[in-house]
All heavy atoms as a GROMACS GRO file, in nm:
protein
  518
    1MET      N    1   0.084  -0.116   0.000
    1MET     CA    2   0.000   0.000   0.000
    1MET      C    3   0.089   0.123   0.000
    1MET      O    4   0.185   0.131   0.076
    1MET     CB    5  -0.091  -0.002   0.124
    1MET     CG    6  -0.182   0.117   0.130
    1MET     SD    7  -0.315   0.104   0.250
    1MET     CE    8  -0.228   0.103   0.402
    2GLU      N    9   0.055   0.218  -0.085
    2GLU     CA   10   0.131   0.342  -0.095
    2GLU      C   11   0.054   0.463  -0.046
    2GLU      O   12   0.112   0.562  -0.005
    2GLU     CB   13   0.174   0.365  -0.240
    2GLU     CG   14   0.267   0.258  -0.293
    2GLU     CD   15   0.296   0.277  -0.440
    2GLU    OE1   16   0.239   0.368  -0.503
    2GLU    OE2   17   0.376   0.198  -0.493
    3ARG      N   18  -0.079   0.457  -0.054
    3ARG     CA   19  -0.160   0.571  -0.012
    3ARG      C   20  -0.299   0.522   0.027
    3ARG      O   21  -0.343   0.414  -0.013
    3ARG     CB   22  -0.169   0.675  -0.122
    3ARG     CG   23  -0.241   0.630  -0.246
    3ARG     CD   24  -0.240   0.738  -0.354
    3ARG     NE   25  -0.294   0.685  -0.478
    3ARG     CZ   26  -0.222   0.636  -0.577
    3ARG    NH1   27  -0.091   0.634  -0.569
    3ARG    NH2   28  -0.279   0.590  -0.686
    4LEU      N   29  -0.367   0.606   0.105
    4LEU     CA   30  -0.503   0.580   0.147
    4LEU      C   31  -0.589   0.695   0.096
    4LEU      O   32  -0.555   0.811   0.116
    4LEU     CB   33  -0.512   0.572   0.300
    4LEU     CG   34  -0.651   0.562   0.360
    4LEU    CD1   35  -0.714   0.427   0.326
    4LEU    CD2   36  -0.644   0.582   0.510
    5ILE      N   37  -0.698   0.663   0.029
    5ILE     CA   38  -0.789   0.766  -0.021
    5ILE      C   39  -0.917   0.758   0.061
    5ILE      O   40  -0.983   0.653   0.064
    5ILE     CB   41  -0.820   0.747  -0.171
    5ILE    CG1   42  -0.690   0.754  -0.251
    5ILE    CG2   43  -0.919   0.853  -0.218
    5ILE    CD1   44  -0.706   0.720  -0.398
    6VAL      N   45  -0.948   0.867   0.131
    6VAL     CA   46  -1.068   0.874   0.213
    6VAL      C   47  -1.172   0.955   0.135
    6VAL      O   48  -1.150   1.073   0.107
    6VAL     CB   49  -1.039   0.941   0.349
    6VAL    CG1   50  -1.166   0.948   0.433
    6VAL    CG2   51  -0.929   0.867   0.424
    7ALA      N   52  -1.282   0.890   0.101
    7ALA     CA   53  -1.390   0.956   0.027
    7ALA      C   54  -1.519   0.942   0.105
    7ALA      O   55  -1.557   0.832   0.143
    7ALA     CB   56  -1.405   0.894  -0.112
    8VAL      N   57  -1.583   1.055   0.132
    8VAL     CA   58  -1.708   1.057   0.207
    8VAL      C   59  -1.818   1.104   0.112
    8VAL      O   60  -1.800   1.203   0.041
    8VAL     CB   61  -1.697   1.152   0.328
    8VAL    CG1   62  -1.825   1.155   0.407
    8VAL    CG2   63  -1.580   1.112   0.417
    9PRO      N   64  -1.931   1.033   0.110
    9PRO     CA   65  -2.038   1.071   0.016
    9PRO      C   66  -2.116   1.195   0.061
    9PRO      O   67  -2.234   1.189   0.092
    9PRO     CB   68  -2.127   0.946   0.013
    9PRO     CG   69  -2.109   0.885   0.148
    9PRO     CD   70  -1.965   0.914   0.185
   10VAL      N   71  -2.047   1.308   0.067
   10VAL     CA   72  -2.108   1.436   0.105
   10VAL      C   73  -2.078   1.536  -0.005
   10VAL      O   74  -1.962   1.551  -0.045
   10VAL     CB   75  -2.053   1.486   0.240
   10VAL    CG1   76  -2.109   1.622   0.274
   10VAL    CG2   77  -2.085   1.387   0.351
   11GLN      N   78  -2.183   1.604  -0.052
   11GLN     CA   79  -2.164   1.701  -0.159
   11GLN      C   80  -2.069   1.812  -0.114
   11GLN      O   81  -2.079   1.865  -0.006
   11GLN     CB   82  -2.298   1.762  -0.198
   11GLN     CG   83  -2.288   1.857  -0.316
   11GLN     CD   84  -2.425   1.910  -0.356
   11GLN    OE1   85  -2.526   1.878  -0.296
   11GLN    NE2   86  -2.427   1.990  -0.460
   12GLY      N   87  -1.973   1.844  -0.200
   12GLY     CA   88  -1.877   1.950  -0.173
   12GLY      C   89  -1.755   1.905  -0.094
   12GLY      O   90  -1.665   1.984  -0.069
   13LEU      N   91  -1.750   1.780  -0.052
   13LEU     CA   92  -1.636   1.730   0.023
   13LEU      C   93  -1.552   1.641  -0.068
   13LEU      O   94  -1.594   1.531  -0.103
   13LEU     CB   95  -1.682   1.653   0.147
   13LEU     CG   96  -1.576   1.614   0.248
   13LEU    CD1   97  -1.505   1.737   0.304
   13LEU    CD2   98  -1.638   1.536   0.362
   14ALA      N   99  -1.436   1.690  -0.107
   14ALA     CA  100  -1.350   1.617  -0.200
   14ALA      C  101  -1.275   1.506  -0.126
   14ALA      O  102  -1.248   1.517  -0.007
   14ALA     CB  103  -1.250   1.713  -0.264
   15PRO      N  104  -1.242   1.398  -0.196
   15PRO     CA  105  -1.162   1.292  -0.134
   15PRO      C  106  -1.026   1.344  -0.089
   15PRO      O  107  -0.970   1.437  -0.148
   15PRO     CB  108  -1.145   1.190  -0.247
   15PRO     CG  109  -1.255   1.218  -0.342
   15PRO     CD  110  -1.280   1.366  -0.333
   16VAL      N  111  -0.974   1.286   0.016
   16VAL     CA  112  -0.843   1.324   0.072
   16VAL      C  113  -0.749   1.206   0.053
   16VAL      O  114  -0.785   1.092   0.085
   16VAL     CB  115  -0.855   1.359   0.221
   16VAL    CG1  116  -0.721   1.390   0.281
   16VAL    CG2  117  -0.951   1.474   0.242
   17THR      N  118  -0.630   1.232   0.000
   17THR     CA  119  -0.530   1.127  -0.019
   17THR      C  120  -0.421   1.140   0.086
   17THR      O  121  -0.363   1.247   0.103
   17THR     CB  122  -0.467   1.137  -0.159
   17THR    OG1  123  -0.571   1.125  -0.257
   17THR    CG2  124  -0.365   1.027  -0.182
   18LEU      N  125  -0.397   1.032   0.158
   18LEU     CA  126  -0.295   1.030   0.263
   18LEU      C  127  -0.185   0.933   0.223
   18LEU      O  128  -0.212   0.816   0.195
   18LEU     CB  129  -0.357   0.985   0.396
   18LEU     CG  130  -0.478   1.064   0.444
   18LEU    CD1  131  -0.544   0.994   0.561
   18LEU    CD2  132  -0.438   1.204   0.480
   19PRO      N  133  -0.059   0.980   0.220
   19PRO     CA  134   0.050   0.888   0.187
   19PRO      C  135   0.074   0.791   0.303
   19PRO      O  136   0.059   0.827   0.420
   19PRO     CB  137   0.170   0.981   0.166
   19PRO     CG  138   0.138   1.103   0.245
   19PRO     CD  139  -0.012   1.116   0.245
   20VAL      N  140   0.109   0.669   0.271
   20VAL     CA  141   0.137   0.566   0.372
   20VAL      C  142   0.275   0.508   0.341
   20VAL      O  143   0.300   0.464   0.228
   20VAL     CB  144   0.030   0.455   0.369
   20VAL    CG1  145   0.063   0.346   0.468
   20VAL    CG2  146  -0.108   0.513   0.396
   21ALA      N  147   0.361   0.510   0.440
   21ALA     CA  148   0.495   0.453   0.422
   21ALA      C  149   0.484   0.302   0.408
   21ALA      O  150   0.414   0.238   0.487
   21ALA     CB  151   0.584   0.489   0.541
   22PRO      N  152   0.548   0.244   0.308
   22PRO     CA  153   0.539   0.098   0.289
   22PRO      C  154   0.611   0.023   0.400
   22PRO      O  155   0.709   0.070   0.457
   22PRO     CB  156   0.607   0.076   0.154
   22PRO     CG  157   0.694   0.195   0.134
   22PRO     CD  158   0.630   0.309   0.208
   23LEU      N  159   0.558  -0.094   0.432
   23LEU     CA  160   0.618  -0.182   0.532
   23LEU      C  161   0.690  -0.297   0.462
   23LEU      O  162   0.644  -0.346   0.359
   23LEU     CB  163   0.510  -0.243   0.623
   23LEU     CG  164   0.434  -0.147   0.714
   23LEU    CD1  165   0.326  -0.224   0.789
   23LEU    CD2  166   0.528  -0.081   0.812
   24ALA      N  167   0.801  -0.340   0.519
   24ALA     CA  168   0.871  -0.457   0.465
   24ALA      C  169   0.794  -0.584   0.497
   24ALA      O  170   0.790  -0.678   0.419
   24ALA     CB  171   1.012  -0.464   0.522
   25GLU      N  172   0.727  -0.584   0.614
   25GLU     CA  173   0.646  -0.698   0.655
   25GLU      C  174   0.553  -0.654   0.767
   25GLU      O  175   0.568  -0.545   0.822
   25GLU     CB  176   0.732  -0.815   0.701
   25GLU     CG  177   0.819  -0.782   0.822
   25GLU     CD  178   0.906  -0.899   0.863
   25GLU    OE1  179   0.984  -0.947   0.779
   25GLU    OE2  180   0.895  -0.940   0.980
   26GLY      N  181   0.457  -0.737   0.798
   26GLY     CA  182   0.366  -0.706   0.909
   26GLY      C  183   0.235  -0.646   0.861
   26GLY      O  184   0.202  -0.647   0.743
   27VAL      N  185   0.163  -0.591   0.956
   27VAL     CA  186   0.030  -0.536   0.930
   27VAL      C  187   0.033  -0.386   0.957
   27VAL      O  188   0.085  -0.341   1.059
   27VAL     CB  189  -0.076  -0.602   1.022
   27VAL    CG1  190  -0.212  -0.540   1.002
   27VAL    CG2  191  -0.080  -0.752   0.997
   28GLN      N  192  -0.022  -0.310   0.865
   28GLN     CA  193  -0.030  -0.164   0.881
   28GLN      C  194  -0.165  -0.131   0.946
   28GLN      O  195  -0.269  -0.169   0.895
   28GLN     CB  196  -0.020  -0.095   0.744
   28GLN     CG  197  -0.031   0.054   0.750
   28GLN     CD  198   0.093   0.120   0.806
   28GLN    OE1  199   0.205   0.084   0.769
   28GLN    NE2  200   0.075   0.212   0.895
   29THR      N  201  -0.162  -0.061   1.058
   29THR     CA  202  -0.284  -0.020   1.126
   29THR      C  203  -0.312   0.126   1.092
   29THR      O  204  -0.223   0.210   1.101
   29THR     CB  205  -0.270  -0.035   1.279
   29THR    OG1  206  -0.242  -0.171   1.309
   29THR    CG2  207  -0.397   0.007   1.350
   30LEU      N  208  -0.435   0.154   1.052
   30LEU     CA  209  -0.477   0.290   1.019
   30LEU      C  210  -0.592   0.329   1.109
   30LEU      O  211  -0.688   0.253   1.124
   30LEU     CB  212  -0.520   0.300   0.874
   30LEU     CG  213  -0.415   0.262   0.771
   30LEU    CD1  214  -0.478   0.249   0.634
   30LEU    CD2  215  -0.305   0.365   0.769
   31ILE      N  216  -0.584   0.446   1.169
   31ILE     CA  217  -0.692   0.497   1.252
   31ILE      C  218  -0.735   0.631   1.192
   31ILE      O  219  -0.652   0.720   1.172
   31ILE     CB  220  -0.647   0.516   1.398
   31ILE    CG1  221  -0.605   0.381   1.457
   31ILE    CG2  222  -0.758   0.579   1.480
   31ILE    CD1  223  -0.544   0.391   1.595
   32VAL      N  224  -0.863   0.644   1.161
   32VAL     CA  225  -0.917   0.767   1.104
   32VAL      C  226  -1.023   0.821   1.199
   32VAL      O  227  -1.119   0.751   1.232
   32VAL     CB  228  -0.978   0.742   0.964
   32VAL    CG1  229  -1.038   0.869   0.909
   32VAL    CG2  230  -0.874   0.685   0.870
   33ASP      N  231  -1.005   0.943   1.246
   33ASP     CA  232  -1.104   1.008   1.332
   33ASP      C  233  -1.210   1.068   1.240
   33ASP      O  234  -1.195   1.179   1.190
   33ASP     CB  235  -1.038   1.116   1.417
   33ASP     CG  236  -1.135   1.181   1.516
   33ASP    OD1  237  -1.254   1.146   1.514
   33ASP    OD2  238  -1.091   1.268   1.593
   34THR      N  239  -1.317   0.994   1.218
   34THR     CA  240  -1.420   1.036   1.123
   34THR      C  241  -1.495   1.160   1.169
   34THR      O  242  -1.558   1.228   1.089
   34THR     CB  243  -1.520   0.923   1.098
   34THR    OG1  244  -1.575   0.880   1.223
   34THR    CG2  245  -1.453   0.805   1.028
   35ARG      N  246  -1.489   1.193   1.298
   35ARG     CA  247  -1.555   1.315   1.346
   35ARG      C  248  -1.495   1.439   1.281
   35ARG      O  249  -1.563   1.540   1.267
   35ARG     CB  250  -1.544   1.325   1.498
   35ARG     CG  251  -1.623   1.216   1.570
   35ARG     CD  252  -1.598   1.220   1.717
   35ARG     NE  253  -1.456   1.189   1.739
   35ARG     CZ  254  -1.396   1.185   1.856
   35ARG    NH1  255  -1.464   1.211   1.964
   35ARG    NH2  256  -1.269   1.155   1.866
   36GLN      N  257  -1.369   1.433   1.241
   36GLN     CA  258  -1.305   1.547   1.178
   36GLN      C  259  -1.349   1.564   1.032
   36GLN      O  260  -1.321   1.666   0.972
   36GLN     CB  261  -1.153   1.534   1.185
   36GLN     CG  262  -1.102   1.542   1.327
   36GLN     CD  263  -0.951   1.538   1.332
   36GLN    OE1  264  -0.883   1.563   1.233
   36GLN    NE2  265  -0.896   1.508   1.447
   37LEU      N  266  -1.416   1.466   0.976
   37LEU     CA  267  -1.461   1.473   0.838
   37LEU      C  268  -1.597   1.542   0.825
   37LEU      O  269  -1.640   1.576   0.716
   37LEU     CB  270  -1.471   1.332   0.777
   37LEU     CG  271  -1.341   1.252   0.776
   37LEU    CD1  272  -1.368   1.111   0.726
   37LEU    CD2  273  -1.236   1.320   0.692
   38VAL      N  274  -1.666   1.561   0.938
   38VAL     CA  275  -1.800   1.619   0.937
   38VAL      C  276  -1.792   1.765   0.980
   38VAL      O  277  -1.726   1.798   1.078
   38VAL     CB  278  -1.893   1.541   1.033
   38VAL    CG1  279  -2.031   1.602   1.036
   38VAL    CG2  280  -1.899   1.395   0.993
   39ALA      N  281  -1.858   1.851   0.906
   39ALA     CA  282  -1.860   1.993   0.941
   39ALA      C  283  -1.936   2.014   1.070
   39ALA      O  284  -2.030   1.941   1.101
   39ALA     CB  285  -1.924   2.073   0.828
   40PRO      N  286  -1.900   2.116   1.148
   40PRO     CA  287  -1.974   2.144   1.272
   40PRO      C  288  -2.117   2.184   1.239
   40PRO      O  289  -2.143   2.241   1.132
   40PRO     CB  290  -1.896   2.261   1.334
   40PRO     CG  291  -1.816   2.321   1.224
   40PRO     CD  292  -1.791   2.211   1.125
   41PRO      N  293  -2.214   2.156   1.328
   41PRO     CA  294  -2.353   2.187   1.299
   41PRO      C  295  -2.381   2.337   1.288
   41PRO      O  296  -2.476   2.377   1.223
   41PRO     CB  297  -2.429   2.127   1.417
   41PRO     CG  298  -2.328   2.113   1.525
   41PRO     CD  299  -2.196   2.093   1.457
   42PHE      N  300  -2.299   2.420   1.351
   42PHE     CA  301  -2.313   2.565   1.341
   42PHE      C  302  -2.182   2.630   1.381
   42PHE      O  303  -2.099   2.570   1.447
   42PHE     CB  304  -2.426   2.617   1.432
   42PHE     CG  305  -2.410   2.576   1.576
   42PHE    CD1  306  -2.332   2.650   1.663
   42PHE    CD2  307  -2.472   2.462   1.623
   42PHE    CE1  308  -2.316   2.611   1.795
   42PHE    CE2  309  -2.457   2.422   1.755
   42PHE     CZ  310  -2.378   2.497   1.842
   43ARG      N  311  -2.162   2.753   1.339
   43ARG     CA  312  -2.042   2.829   1.375
   43ARG      C  313  -2.073   2.924   1.490
   43ARG      O  314  -1.992   2.948   1.575
   43ARG     CB  315  -1.989   2.906   1.256
   43ARG     CG  316  -1.941   2.815   1.143
   43ARG     CD  317  -1.840   2.886   1.056
   43ARG     NE  318  -1.802   2.802   0.945
   43ARG     CZ  319  -1.704   2.713   0.950
   43ARG    NH1  320  -1.637   2.695   1.060
   43ARG    NH2  321  -1.674   2.641   0.845
   44THR      N  322  -2.191   2.982   1.488
   44THR     CA  323  -2.232   3.075   1.592
   44THR      C  324  -2.373   3.039   1.637
   44THR      O  325  -2.460   3.012   1.555
   44THR     CB  326  -2.234   3.220   1.538
   44THR    OG1  327  -2.104   3.252   1.490
   44THR    CG2  328  -2.273   3.319   1.646
   45MET      N  329  -2.395   3.038   1.768
   45MET     CA  330  -2.528   3.014   1.821
   45MET      C  331  -2.566   3.135   1.906
   45MET      O  332  -2.499   3.166   2.004
   45MET     CB  333  -2.535   2.888   1.905
   45MET     CG  334  -2.673   2.864   1.966
   45MET     SD  335  -2.684   2.721   2.074
   45MET     CE  336  -2.706   2.593   1.952
   46ARG      N  337  -2.671   3.204   1.866
   46ARG     CA  338  -2.719   3.319   1.942
   46ARG      C  339  -2.818   3.270   2.048
   46ARG      O  340  -2.910   3.196   2.018
   46ARG     CB  341  -2.785   3.419   1.850
   46ARG     CG  342  -2.688   3.473   1.746
   46ARG     CD  343  -2.737   3.601   1.684
   46ARG     NE  344  -2.650   3.643   1.577
   46ARG     CZ  345  -2.534   3.707   1.596
   46ARG    NH1  346  -2.494   3.737   1.717
   46ARG    NH2  347  -2.459   3.741   1.494
   47LEU      N  348  -2.794   3.313   2.172
   47LEU     CA  349  -2.877   3.271   2.284
   47LEU      C  350  -2.938   3.392   2.352
   47LEU      O  351  -2.872   3.495   2.368
   47LEU     CB  352  -2.793   3.193   2.386
   47LEU     CG  353  -2.723   3.068   2.333
   47LEU    CD1  354  -2.624   3.016   2.436
   47LEU    CD2  355  -2.824   2.961   2.298
   48THR      N  356  -3.062   3.378   2.396
   48THR     CA  357  -3.129   3.480   2.474
   48THR      C  358  -3.136   3.431   2.618
   48THR      O  359  -3.170   3.315   2.643
   48THR     CB  360  -3.272   3.504   2.422
   48THR    OG1  361  -3.264   3.542   2.285
   48THR    CG2  362  -3.344   3.611   2.501
   49VAL      N  363  -3.104   3.518   2.714
   49VAL     CA  364  -3.108   3.482   2.855
   49VAL      C  365  -3.250   3.505   2.907
   49VAL      O  366  -3.306   3.613   2.891
   49VAL     CB  367  -3.008   3.566   2.937
   49VAL    CG1  368  -3.016   3.531   3.085
   49VAL    CG2  369  -2.867   3.545   2.885
   50ASP      N  370  -3.308   3.401   2.967
   50ASP     CA  371  -3.440   3.408   3.028
   50ASP      C  372  -3.430   3.349   3.168
   50ASP      O  373  -3.437   3.228   3.185
   50ASP     CB  374  -3.542   3.333   2.943
   50ASP     CG  375  -3.682   3.338   3.001
   50ASP    OD1  376  -3.708   3.419   3.091
   50ASP    OD2  377  -3.766   3.259   2.955
   51ARG      N  378  -3.408   3.434   3.269
   51ARG     CA  379  -3.383   3.393   3.407
   51ARG      C  380  -3.264   3.299   3.414
   51ARG      O  381  -3.152   3.340   3.388
   51ARG     CB  382  -3.508   3.335   3.471
   51ARG     CG  383  -3.615   3.439   3.493
   51ARG     CD  384  -3.736   3.379   3.556
   51ARG     NE  385  -3.849   3.416   3.471
   51ARG     CZ  386  -3.966   3.366   3.480
   51ARG    NH1  387  -3.992   3.274   3.571
   51ARG    NH2  388  -4.062   3.406   3.400
   52ASP      N  389  -3.287   3.170   3.443
   52ASP     CA  390  -3.175   3.076   3.453
   52ASP      C  391  -3.159   2.990   3.328
   52ASP      O  392  -3.089   2.889   3.330
   52ASP     CB  393  -3.193   2.987   3.576
   52ASP     CG  394  -3.317   2.899   3.568
   52ASP    OD1  395  -3.405   2.929   3.485
   52ASP    OD2  396  -3.326   2.801   3.644
   53ALA      N  397  -3.224   3.030   3.218
   53ALA     CA  398  -3.220   2.950   3.095
   53ALA      C  399  -3.159   3.030   2.980
   53ALA      O  400  -3.164   3.152   2.978
   53ALA     CB  401  -3.360   2.905   3.057
   54LEU      N  402  -3.100   2.957   2.886
   54LEU     CA  403  -3.051   3.014   2.761
   54LEU      C  404  -3.137   2.957   2.650
   54LEU      O  405  -3.152   2.836   2.637
   54LEU     CB  406  -2.904   2.977   2.739
   54LEU     CG  407  -2.807   3.027   2.846
   54LEU    CD1  408  -2.668   2.969   2.819
   54LEU    CD2  409  -2.803   3.177   2.848
   55ILE      N  410  -3.194   3.045   2.567
   55ILE     CA  411  -3.284   3.002   2.460
   55ILE      C  412  -3.220   3.030   2.326
   55ILE      O  413  -3.189   3.144   2.293
   55ILE     CB  414  -3.419   3.077   2.470
   55ILE    CG1  415  -3.480   3.052   2.609
   55ILE    CG2  416  -3.513   3.032   2.360
   55ILE    CD1  417  -3.602   3.135   2.638
   56PRO      N  418  -3.195   2.926   2.245
   56PRO     CA  419  -3.137   2.945   2.112
   56PRO      C  420  -3.235   3.019   2.020
   56PRO      O  421  -3.354   2.990   2.018
   56PRO     CB  422  -3.112   2.804   2.061
   56PRO     CG  423  -3.124   2.715   2.181
   56PRO     CD  424  -3.213   2.785   2.277
   57ALA      N  425  -3.183   3.114   1.942
   57ALA     CA  426  -3.267   3.192   1.850
   57ALA      C  427  -3.331   3.105   1.744
   57ALA      O  428  -3.443   3.131   1.702
   57ALA     CB  429  -3.183   3.302   1.785
   58THR      N  430  -3.264   2.999   1.700
   58THR     CA  431  -3.317   2.915   1.592
   58THR      C  432  -3.404   2.800   1.644
   58THR      O  433  -3.460   2.726   1.564
   58THR     CB  434  -3.202   2.856   1.509
   58THR    OG1  435  -3.118   2.781   1.595
   58THR    CG2  436  -3.124   2.967   1.440
   59MET      N  437  -3.412   2.783   1.776
   59MET     CA  438  -3.495   2.677   1.835
   59MET      C  439  -3.575   2.738   1.950
   59MET      O  440  -3.542   2.718   2.067
   59MET     CB  441  -3.407   2.563   1.887
   59MET     CG  442  -3.330   2.490   1.780
   59MET     SD  443  -3.233   2.351   1.844
   59MET     CE  444  -3.117   2.432   1.951
   60PRO      N  445  -3.680   2.813   1.924
   60PRO     CA  446  -3.751   2.883   2.030
   60PRO      C  447  -3.814   2.792   2.135
   60PRO      O  448  -3.836   2.835   2.247
   60PRO     CB  449  -3.858   2.962   1.955
   60PRO     CG  450  -3.867   2.904   1.820
   60PRO     CD  451  -3.736   2.838   1.792
   61ARG      N  452  -3.839   2.665   2.102
   61ARG     CA  453  -3.896   2.574   2.202
   61ARG      C  454  -3.790   2.502   2.283
   61ARG      O  455  -3.821   2.433   2.379
   61ARG     CB  456  -3.987   2.473   2.132
   61ARG     CG  457  -4.108   2.541   2.069
   61ARG     CD  458  -4.201   2.441   2.010
   61ARG     NE  459  -4.251   2.352   2.114
   61ARG     CZ  460  -4.329   2.250   2.091
   61ARG    NH1  461  -4.366   2.222   1.969
   61ARG    NH2  462  -4.370   2.173   2.189
   62GLY      N  463  -3.663   2.514   2.242
   62GLY     CA  464  -3.555   2.449   2.316
   62GLY      C  465  -3.492   2.546   2.414
   62GLY      O  466  -3.504   2.668   2.401
   63ARG      N  467  -3.426   2.494   2.516
   63ARG     CA  468  -3.356   2.580   2.611
   63ARG      C  469  -3.248   2.501   2.684
   63ARG      O  470  -3.257   2.380   2.698
   63ARG     CB  471  -3.451   2.645   2.709
   63ARG     CG  472  -3.533   2.550   2.792
   63ARG     CD  473  -3.631   2.621   2.887
   63ARG     NE  474  -3.711   2.717   2.816
   63ARG     CZ  475  -3.733   2.842   2.861
   63ARG    NH1  476  -3.688   2.880   2.976
   63ARG    NH2  477  -3.806   2.925   2.789
   64TYR      N  478  -3.147   2.572   2.727
   64TYR     CA  479  -3.039   2.515   2.806
   64TYR      C  480  -3.057   2.568   2.948
   64TYR      O  481  -3.065   2.688   2.970
   64TYR     CB  482  -2.902   2.558   2.753
   64TYR     CG  483  -2.874   2.509   2.613
   64TYR    CD1  484  -2.897   2.590   2.502
   64TYR    CD2  485  -2.826   2.380   2.593
   64TYR    CE1  486  -2.872   2.544   2.374
   64TYR    CE2  487  -2.800   2.334   2.466
   64TYR     CZ  488  -2.823   2.417   2.357
   64TYR     OH  489  -2.799   2.370   2.230
   65ILE      N  490  -3.065   2.476   3.046
   65ILE     CA  491  -3.082   2.514   3.185
   65ILE      C  492  -2.977   2.443   3.268
   65ILE      O  493  -2.956   2.322   3.255
   65ILE     CB  494  -3.223   2.475   3.236
   65ILE    CG1  495  -3.331   2.547   3.154
   65ILE    CG2  496  -3.239   2.509   3.384
   65ILE    CD1  497  -3.472   2.503   3.187
   66ARG      N  498  -2.911   2.518   3.355
   66ARG     CA  499  -2.813   2.459   3.447
   66ARG      C  500  -2.884   2.423   3.577
   66ARG      O  501  -2.955   2.503   3.634
   66ARG     CB  502  -2.700   2.555   3.476
   66ARG     CG  503  -2.596   2.495   3.572
   66ARG     CD  504  -2.494   2.595   3.612
   66ARG     NE  505  -2.402   2.615   3.503
   66ARG     CZ  506  -2.298   2.696   3.508
   66ARG    NH1  507  -2.275   2.767   3.616
   66ARG    NH2  508  -2.218   2.708   3.405
   67HIS      N  509  -2.866   2.299   3.623
   67HIS     CA  510  -2.927   2.256   3.749
   67HIS      C  511  -2.820   2.241   3.853
   67HIS      O  512  -2.712   2.205   3.833
   67HIS     CB  513  -2.998   2.122   3.731
   67HIS     CG  514  -3.120   2.134   3.645
   67HIS    ND1  515  -3.238   2.184   3.690
   67HIS    CD2  516  -3.141   2.104   3.514
   67HIS    CE1  517  -3.328   2.183   3.593
   67HIS    NE2  518  -3.270   2.135   3.484
   0.00000   0.00000   0.00000
C-alpha cells in the first residue's frame, strides 16, 4: 500500500489522499477520526437569557438550563 484515499459521500467534500509509508512486513494499522470529516452543525449560536435559561434563537422551544 502506498496511499489511502478517504472519500465521504457528502456534496462538496472532495476525497483526501494520505500517503502511507510501505512496510517490509507485518500489518499496517490505520486509525481515522471520522468526526473530523463532518462539518460542525453551526459556527455561531445566538442565545437569549431568560432567568436561569438560555434560549437558542433558531430553536424557540428548546432551552439550556443549568441545574
